[in-house]
C-alpha positions as CSV (number, residue, x, y, z in Angstrom):
1,M,29.3,29.3,45.0
2,G,29.0,30.8,41.5
3,P,31.4,30.6,38.6
4,S,34.9,32.1,39.2
5,R,36.1,35.1,37.1
6,L,38.0,32.8,34.9
7,Q,34.9,30.7,34.3
8,W,32.9,33.9,33.5
9,A,35.6,34.9,30.9
10,S,35.4,31.4,29.4
11,L,31.6,31.6,29.2
12,F,31.8,35.0,27.5
13,V,34.2,33.6,24.8
14,I,31.9,30.5,24.4
15,F,28.9,32.9,23.9
16,V,30.7,34.9,21.2
17,N,31.7,31.8,19.4
18,A,28.2,30.3,19.7
19,L,26.8,33.5,18.1
20,V,29.2,33.1,15.2
21,V,28.2,29.5,14.7
22,V,24.4,30.2,14.9
23,F,24.6,33.2,12.6
24,G,26.4,31.1,10.0
25,F,23.8,28.3,10.2
26,V,20.8,30.7,10.0
27,T,22.0,33.1,7.3
28,G,24.5,31.0,5.4
29,S,27.0,33.8,5.4
30,P,29.9,34.5,7.8
31,L,29.3,36.9,10.6
32,L,32.9,38.1,10.9
33,P,35.7,38.7,8.5
34,R,38.2,35.8,7.9
35,A,40.8,37.3,10.2
36,A,38.4,37.2,13.1
37,N,38.6,33.4,13.1
38,V,42.2,33.6,14.0
39,V,41.5,36.2,16.6
40,L,38.8,34.0,18.2
41,V,41.1,31.0,18.3
42,V,44.0,33.0,19.7
43,L,41.7,34.6,22.3
44,S,40.6,31.2,23.4
45,V,44.2,29.8,23.6
46,V,45.3,32.9,25.6
47,L,42.4,32.4,28.0
48,M,43.5,28.8,28.5
49,L,47.1,30.0,29.2
50,I,45.8,32.7,31.6
51,T,43.8,30.1,33.4
52,R,46.9,27.9,33.7
53,V,49.0,30.8,35.1
54,M,46.4,32.3,37.5
55,A,44.9,29.0,38.9
56,Q,47.6,28.2,41.4
57,G,45.4,26.7,44.1
58,G,44.7,23.0,44.6
59,Y,42.3,20.8,42.7
60,S,38.6,20.9,43.5
61,F,36.5,18.6,41.4
62,A,33.4,19.8,43.3
63,G,33.7,23.2,41.6
64,L,33.8,21.7,38.2
65,V,30.1,22.0,37.6
66,R,29.2,24.9,39.9
67,P,26.5,25.7,38.9
68,A,25.2,22.7,37.1
69,W,24.5,24.6,33.9
70,A,28.2,25.5,33.6
71,G,29.0,21.8,33.3
72,V,26.4,21.4,30.5
73,V,27.7,24.5,28.6
74,A,31.3,23.1,28.9
75,A,30.3,19.7,27.6
76,V,28.3,21.0,24.7
77,A,30.9,23.6,23.8
78,F,33.8,21.1,24.1
79,F,32.3,18.3,22.0
80,G,30.4,20.6,19.7
81,G,33.5,22.6,19.0
82,A,35.5,19.5,18.3
83,V,32.9,18.2,15.8
84,L,32.6,21.6,14.0
85,F,36.4,21.8,13.7
86,A,36.6,18.1,12.5
87,I,34.0,18.7,9.8
88,A,35.8,21.8,8.6
89,V,39.1,19.9,8.4
90,L,37.8,16.8,6.8
91,A,35.8,18.7,4.1
92,E,38.4,21.4,3.6
93,G,38.1,22.1,-0.1
94,S,34.3,22.0,-0.5
95,L,33.1,24.4,2.2
96,T,31.5,27.8,2.0
97,P,33.0,30.8,3.8
98,A,30.3,30.4,6.5
99,A,31.2,26.7,7.1
100,N,34.9,27.6,7.2
101,Q,34.1,30.2,9.9
102,R,32.1,27.6,11.8
103,G,35.3,25.4,11.8
104,G,37.4,28.3,13.2
105,A,34.7,29.0,15.8
106,G,34.6,25.3,16.6
107,L,38.3,25.3,17.4
108,A,37.9,28.4,19.6
109,L,34.9,26.8,21.3
110,F,37.0,23.7,22.0
111,F,39.7,25.7,23.7
112,A,37.3,28.0,25.6
113,A,35.4,25.0,27.0
114,G,38.7,23.5,28.0
115,A,39.5,26.7,29.9
116,L,36.0,26.6,31.5
117,I,36.5,23.0,32.7
118,Y,40.1,23.7,33.9
119,A,39.1,26.9,35.7
120,G,36.3,24.9,37.5
121,I,38.8,22.2,38.6
122,R,41.6,24.6,39.7
123,R,40.9,27.2,42.3
124,T,42.6,30.5,42.3
125,D,44.5,31.6,45.5
126,E,41.8,34.1,46.4
127,E,39.1,31.4,46.3
128,T,40.9,28.9,48.5
129,V,41.3,31.4,51.4
């Protein structure tokens, strides 16, 4: 069994945030305008809420890491996003715009990885039939 639709949506959001982070590290300048940070975070939180509403089936921890690479992506995005956000919060006044954007993308990564993990644990009604 491959990833569910909710997991694919989470993976897409994680991919976009990863591009923002990598671009900021490589070029030293932000990829997106400042308002895009808010959009990325809101998109990730909405994805988490959609996962909560749509996943009405029972719990299935076997689907958490299906396929195995999804578990690795979720772990790296979850903890990496938390670290990037923590760095941005702790060094708030002394960061460049690219570092500030990495902090926003880190928060969005954190929420998107949480949605990926939660969508793997919870099965939607169509998948439990």
